[in-house]
MARRO-487536 format. One record per atom (N, C-alpha, C, CB): residue in one letter; x, y, z. Coordinates in pm, whole numbers, padded with zeros to 5 digits, always signed. Last residue first. Glycine has a CB too. Layout:
BEGIN
AXYZ;...
// end
This chain:
BEGIN
Q+13964+09957+06813;Q+13834+10018+06772;Q+13813+10003+06600;Q+13835+10185+06822;P+14153+09678+06840;P+14128+09782+06830;P+13986+09816+06769;P+14225+09824+06775;V+14082+09481+07146;V+14102+09503+07005;V+14082+09650+06951;V+14010+09415+06935;T+14419+09474+07365;T+14288+09491+07342;T+14267+09521+07195;T+14234+09594+07429;A+14538+09207+07587;A+14549+09292+07454;A+14397+09327+07426;A+14625+09203+07317;S+14761+09107+07861;S+14650+09159+07797;S+14655+09211+07652;S+14609+09256+07874;Y+14899+08878+08101;Y+14895+08977+07990;Y+14763+08979+07936;Y+14994+08950+07879;T+15036+08804+08386;T+14924+08843+08350;T+14928+08921+08213;T+14873+08913+08456;Q+15316+08531+08458;Q+15279+08662+08455;Q+15103+08700+08379;Q+15409+08729+08368;G+15326+08276+08514;G+15325+08358+08620;G+15253+08474+08596;G+15446+08386+08661;G+15334+08138+08228;G+15465+08173+08293;G+15458+08275+08419;G+15556+08236+08182;A+15033+08364+08145;A+15171+08246+08133;A+15261+08286+08204;A+15247+08222+07994;T+14706+08442+08149;T+14811+08430+08229;T+14922+08317+08148;T+14753+08382+08381;W+14489+08709+07977;W+14527+08572+08024;W+14674+08541+08085;W+14508+08484+07908;T+14245+08876+07837;T+14338+08838+07951;T+14369+08733+07943;T+14301+08848+08070;L+14096+09143+07621;L+14164+08976+07649;L+14239+08986+07750;L+14261+08904+07535;T+13873+09398+07561;T+14018+09353+07614;T+14028+09187+07639;T+14052+09436+07767;R+13619+09490+07511;R+13736+09456+07423;R+13858+09427+07465;R+13759+09542+07347;P+13476+09453+07765;P+13392+09427+07658;P+13504+09386+07516;P+13288+09574+07636;E+13726+09313+07985;E+13641+09419+07933;E+13585+09375+07820;E+13707+09541+07907;S+13808+09066+08014;S+13824+09153+08133;S+13754+09280+08121;S+13965+09180+08160;W+13750+08757+07865;W+13751+08898+07845;W+13723+08998+07968;W+13653+08922+07742;R+14032+08547+07883;R+13921+08568+07938;R+13921+08710+07877;R+13912+08543+08095;L+14218+08217+07776;L+14165+08343+07770;L+14060+08382+07828;L+14147+08371+07670;G+14289+07995+08031;G+14294+08004+07881;G+14286+08161+07871;G+14164+07917+07795;D+14274+07831+08300;D+14150+07954+08277;D+14179+08011+08124;D+14166+08107+08409;H+14464+07685+08316;H+14349+07625+08253;H+14227+07700+08199;H+14304+07542+08339;T+14760+07839+08129;T+14676+07775+08235;T+14543+07741+08216;T+14671+07850+08339;D+14897+07952+07924;D+14938+07852+07956;D+14870+07802+08092;D+15069+07868+07953;P+14800+08163+07657;P+14783+08126+07803;P+14840+07997+07810;P+14634+08126+07856;V+15112+08247+07483;V+14977+08228+07489;V+14953+08154+07625;V+14927+08150+07363;P+15359+08529+07525;P+15318+08399+07508;P+15168+08393+07511;P+15380+08313+07608;V+15491+08754+07296;V+15424+08738+07414;V+15342+08628+07413;V+15355+08845+07447;F+15832+08878+07200;F+15680+08761+07181;F+15648+08761+07313;F+15701+08572+07121;G+15982+09082+07184;G+15863+09107+07199;G+15751+09014+07196;G+15849+09182+07128;A+16276+08884+07069;A+16234+09015+07143;A+16078+09045+07139;A+16310+09142+07076;P+16164+08559+07031;P+16229+08680+06937;P+16201+08772+07073;P+16136+08735+06756;A+16249+08269+07202;A+16129+08360+07174;A+16220+08485+07121;A+16020+08396+07322;S+16456+07963+07179;S+16431+08078+07234;S+16352+08157+07149;S+16542+08140+07270;G+16442+07735+07022;G+16489+07721+07213;G+16442+07845+07233;G+16679+07705+07280;P+16629+07835+06736;P+16557+07737+06818;P+16567+07734+06975;P+16599+07611+06773;T+16563+08153+06645;T+16704+08098+06745;T+16588+07989+06803;T+16801+08241+06898;R+16488+08343+06317;R+16454+08212+06475;R+16550+08140+06493;R+16332+08084+06467;A+16424+08648+06256;A+16535+08549+06262;A+16486+08447+06335;A+16662+08598+06321;G+16111+08804+06134;G+16240+08792+06225;G+16286+08651+06211;G+16213+08828+06388;R+15858+08726+06070;R+15944+08787+05951;R+16082+08794+06033;R+15883+08955+05885;E+15682+08671+06289;E+15756+08583+06198;E+15828+08616+06086;E+15684+08506+06157;I+15635+08940+06385;I+15754+08837+06454;I+15800+08722+06354;I+15690+08752+06599;G+15395+09073+06309;G+15527+09086+06225;G+15660+08997+06282;G+15570+09250+06225;V+15272+09033+06600;V+15227+09091+06493;V+15383+09107+06453;V+15122+09224+06511;N+15232+08948+06897;N+15321+08871+06816;N+15301+08931+06670;N+15288+08709+06827;T+14858+08990+06904;T+15031+08968+06961;T+15082+08931+06880;T+15079+08878+07068;L+14647+08993+06759;L+14621+09112+06888;L+14819+09096+06939;L+14453+09031+07069;Q+14503+09015+06450;Q+14615+08944+06530;Q+14650+09069+06631;Q+14759+08886+06426;V+14163+08986+06352;V+14284+09101+06378;V+14375+08991+06499;V+14206+09298+06466;P+14023+08811+06099;P+14016+08819+06250;P+14128+08904+06252;P+14026+08679+06344;P+13732+08847+05859;P+13869+08859+05871;P+13940+08889+06035;P+13900+08976+05769;Q+13425+08675+05925;Q+13513+08813+05906;Q+13660+08779+05907;Q+13485+08927+06031;A+13268+08452+05783;A+13331+08446+05886;A+13423+08610+05822;A+13413+08275+05917;S+12951+08494+05663;S+13041+08438+05644;S+13152+08515+05738;S+13055+08426+05505;Q+12597+08448+05806;Q+12701+08542+05723;Q+12829+08465+05739;Q+12718+08708+05784;G+12396+08330+05897;G+12413+08305+05775;G+12512+08425+05691;G+12272+08288+05725;P+12378+08517+06193;P+12326+08379+06115;P+12344+08425+05963;P+12144+08330+06152;G+12675+08711+06201;G+12544+08692+06227;G+12501+08588+06157;G+12469+08799+06205;P+13020+08674+06340;P+12921+08698+06240;P+12804+08663+06282;P+12943+08638+06122;M+13200+08826+06577;M+13124+08750+06558;M+13034+08762+06411;M+13064+08757+06672;P+13544+08947+06478;P+13411+08964+06472;P+13323+08845+06462;P+13387+09042+06374;A+13807+08756+06643;A+13725+08758+06537;A+13604+08856+06550;A+13685+08626+06516;A+14134+08795+06738;A+13989+08854+06790;A+13945+08807+06669;A+13958+09030+06830;W+14443+08628+06902;W+14365+08701+06790;W+14205+08689+06844;W+14391+08622+06624;V+14761+08569+07010;V+14599+08574+07057;V+14556+08663+06927;V+14558+08663+07236;S+14985+08272+06877;S+14935+08414+06934;S+14820+08445+06920;S+14989+08520+06887;A+15270+08090+06784;A+15124+08106+06874;A+15102+08207+06913;A+15102+08038+06989;W+15385+08129+06486;W+15406+08169+06611;W+15276+08156+06686;W+15462+08303+06612;G+15323+08092+06251;G+15415+08048+06288;G+15437+08027+06416;G+15485+08099+06245;T+15053+08214+06180;T+15141+08286+06093;T+15309+08224+06136;T+15114+08468+06123;T+14890+08037+06301;T+14865+08056+06159;T+15014+08132+06101;T+14714+08156+06136;G+14814+07974+06571;G+14951+07951+06481;G+14977+07976+06343;G+14985+07829+06481;S+14611+08114+06793;S+14627+08050+06656;S+14767+08045+06598;S+14543+08123+06557;V+14343+08158+07012;V+14481+08141+07001;V+14493+08071+06838;V+14541+08038+07138;F+14111+08422+07055;F+14137+08275+07029;F+14289+08260+07013;F+14058+08220+06895;G+13767+08572+07101;G+13902+08563+07128;G+13931+08421+07127;G+13940+08629+07253;V+13523+08728+06949;V+13563+08581+06981;V+13705+08599+06953;V+13489+08454+06889;W+13240+08965+06954;W+13397+08953+06926;W+13426+08793+06978;W+13500+09085+07027;A+13014+09032+07054;A+13040+09129+06920;A+13174+09020+06883;A+13088+09343+06956;G+12924+08984+07307;G+12891+08896+07213;G+12930+08907+07065;G+12770+08889+07223;D+12972+09081+07529;D+12868+09152+07423;D+12838+09065+07315;D+12923+09287+07354;P+13189+08953+07621;P+13054+08953+07710;P+12939+09023+07603;P+13075+09059+07874;S+13309+08738+07345;S+13313+08884+07452;S+13189+08853+07540;S+13287+09063+07360;V+13374+08395+07397;V+13275+08497+07334;V+13301+08597+07404;V+13127+08470+07334;V+13699+08204+07323;V+13596+08288+07421;V+13521+08375+07340;V+13668+08379+07536;E+13885+07951+07250;E+13754+08063+07186;E+13740+08104+07301;E+13598+08012+07110;L+14097+07733+07210;L+14102+07838+07355;L+13989+07950+07310;L+14290+07931+07390;E+14218+07775+06864;E+14167+07717+07014;E+14163+07809+07104;E+14251+07610+07078;E+14255+07699+06551;E+14209+07813+06642;E+14158+07735+06760;E+14089+07916+06575;A+14535+07550+06339;A+14401+07522+06450;A+14395+07667+06501;A+14431+07392+06599;G+14539+07597+05954;G+14596+07537+06134;G+14495+07554+06212;G+14728+07624+06222;P+14430+07910+05821;P+14488+07783+05800;P+14543+07731+05962;P+14619+07800+05677;L+14119+08056+05941;L+14242+08037+05903;L+14322+07900+05892;L+14297+08109+05978;N+13836+08102+05988;N+13862+07991+05863;N+13999+08024+05841;N+13764+08006+05709;T+13592+08131+06234;T+13740+08198+06207;T+13711+08061+06052;T+13922+08174+06382;V+13311+08097+06267;V+13387+08230+06330;V+13515+08287+06251;V+13442+08194+06483;E+13052+07933+06109;E+13210+07979+06126;E+13248+08056+06149;E+13282+07980+06062;V+12779+07874+06344;V+12840+07982+06223;V+12976+07957+06225;V+12818+08152+06248;L+12467+07705+06355;L+12597+07715+06402;L+12670+07788+06293;L+12657+07580+06435;E+12160+07853+06493;E+12214+07825+06392;E+12374+07808+06417;E+12172+07920+06301;G+12063+08002+06724;G+12019+07888+06691;G+12075+07795+06560;G+11895+07918+06681;A+12203+08217+06732;A+12072+08232+06673;A+12013+08103+06639;A+12076+08316+06555;V+12483+08093+06668;V+12412+08205+06667;V+12296+08223+06621;V+12465+08277+06622;P+12718+07846+06779;P+12584+07864+06776;P+12570+08025+06786;P+12512+07778+06894;L+13053+07867+06643;L+12978+07865+06729;L+12839+07863+06726;L+13009+07937+06780;V+13379+07729+06547;V+13228+07708+06504;V+13138+07730+06620;V+13199+07559+06448;V+13690+07779+06447;V+13610+07788+06555;V+13411+07814+06485;V+13691+07938+06654;N+13869+07525+06274;N+13831+07641+06288;N+13682+07670+06389;N+13824+07681+06147;R+14138+07360+06264;R+14039+07363+06330;R+13954+07500+06351;R+14082+07312+06434;D+14383+07148+06147;D+14289+07233+06090;D+14186+07216+06187;D+14249+07204+05946;P+14544+06959+06312;P+14623+07050+06181;P+14532+07132+06127;P+14682+06964+06050;E+14584+07053+06672;E+14484+06990+06580;E+14539+07034+06425;E+14318+07050+06616;L+14897+07139+06683;L+14777+07116+06767;L+14714+07047+06645;L+14693+07257+06840;L+15142+07160+06559;L+15153+07068+06664;L+14996+07040+06711;L+15253+07132+06786;V+15048+07276+06326;V+15106+07156+06312;V+15085+07099+06468;V+15264+07169+06254;G+14976+07558+06461;G+14909+07463+06336;G+14933+07340+06325;G+14942+07497+06211;A+15185+07613+06591;A+15121+07541+06651;A+14964+07484+06559;A+15111+07619+06778;D+15506+07599+06517;D+15379+07611+06448;D+15272+07568+06518;D+15378+07547+06333;S+15726+07704+06752;S+15707+07614+06695;S+15548+07678+06621;S+15723+07483+06792;E+15851+07868+06936;E+15916+07874+06802;E+15823+07790+06686;E+16071+07806+06818;P+15729+07817+07197;P+15669+07967+07077;P+15724+07957+06971;P+15704+08134+07110;P+15611+07488+07210;P+15712+07605+07240;P+15686+07705+07116;P+15884+07548+07247;V+15321+07398+07383;V+15380+07427+07243;V+15473+07515+07269;V+15286+07480+07135;E+15190+07339+07626;E+15327+07293+07584;E+15369+07292+07464;E+15351+07182+07615;S+14923+07466+07663;S+15037+07504+07716;S+15183+07468+07696;S+15017+07486+07814;A+14819+07345+07428;A+14863+07482+07410;A+14966+07512+07473;A+14779+07571+07439;P+14900+06977+07393;P+14804+07085+07466;P+14872+07229+07425;P+14800+07062+07653;L+15009+06849+07109;L+15066+06870+07240;L+14952+06994+07299;L+15248+06922+07227;T+15006+06502+06929;T+14941+06622+06995;T+14961+06683+07122;T+14829+06602+07000;P+15292+06347+06791;P+15227+06359+06894;P+15104+06512+06914;P+15348+06350+06991;Q+15240+06222+06459;Q+15284+06329+06543;Q+15226+06369+06659;Q+15288+06426+06482;C+15295+05943+06301;C+15248+06046+06378;C+15282+06132+06431;C+15210+06028+06436;A+15430+05785+06132;A+15464+05903+06056;A+15320+05984+06152;A+15460+05882+05845;T+15547+05527+06242;T+15402+05537+06227;T+15333+05686+06129;T+15350+05538+06394;T+15784+05602+06332;T+15775+05480+06239;T+15606+05460+06191;T+15838+05333+06331;A+15779+05798+06488;A+15842+05829+06397;A+15794+05711+06266;A+15991+05836+06451;A+15634+05678+06726;A+15580+05780+06643;A+15597+05831+06508;A+15595+05860+06694;L+15814+05493+06793;L+15696+05462+06750;L+15630+05566+06678;L+15626+05421+06848;A+16033+05669+06895;A+16044+05563+06791;A+15922+05532+06723;A+16093+05441+06846;C+15904+05819+07117;C+15955+05869+06992;C+15960+05761+06876;C+16093+05926+07017;T+15857+05570+07256;T+15715+05663+07213;T+15755+05730+07085;T+15665+05796+07335;L+16094+05469+07314;L+16017+05385+07252;L+15873+05474+07200;L+15994+05261+07356;L+16197+05702+07466;L+16255+05696+07326;L+16162+05547+07273;L+16457+05679+07328;A+16034+05710+07671;A+16006+05803+07576;A+16095+05788+07462;A+16011+05931+07629;L+16083+05462+07798;L+15920+05457+07790;L+15936+05635+07657;L+15806+05486+08026;S+16407+05333+07682;S+16334+05427+07778;S+16219+05417+07740;S+16371+05567+07787;I+16551+05031+07686;I+16488+05102+07616;I+16394+05212+07697;I+16424+05015+07533;R+16803+04826+07800;R+16705+04876+07823;R+16654+04991+07742;R+16717+04896+07931;M+16942+04471+07733;M+16938+04640+07696;M+16813+04700+07724;M+16961+04675+07538;
// end
């Protein structure tokens, strides 16, 4: 009897109660990225020689990038149940994390889910090694599925 490597890997993961970690580019759009990526990861960055917590959402915040003026941090989070692009104001030394702004897929979590397909209006997260990048002081840009997307932090 031959057992495939994939079947053996799945059986091993199931018996050890492990869940394989997937890179952000392989997380299906209907998945909770906070479960499939690191279970809980906040963005912590150095500010004036001190480590400052920039985000504290449930789940994982990934692919963080600081704006050119240092005022914002863009990142990907699945805290709503859908991987989405967010931005958080950069706190100063000794300050607490400020509430972030969800830039894509706002309100989609309230809609019906169809396994294997994204809802109308879903904007995918970056799927390239470039991740997120700031194209202007308040505009994030990324590539997914060969298309370029952008979102602007509101004033």
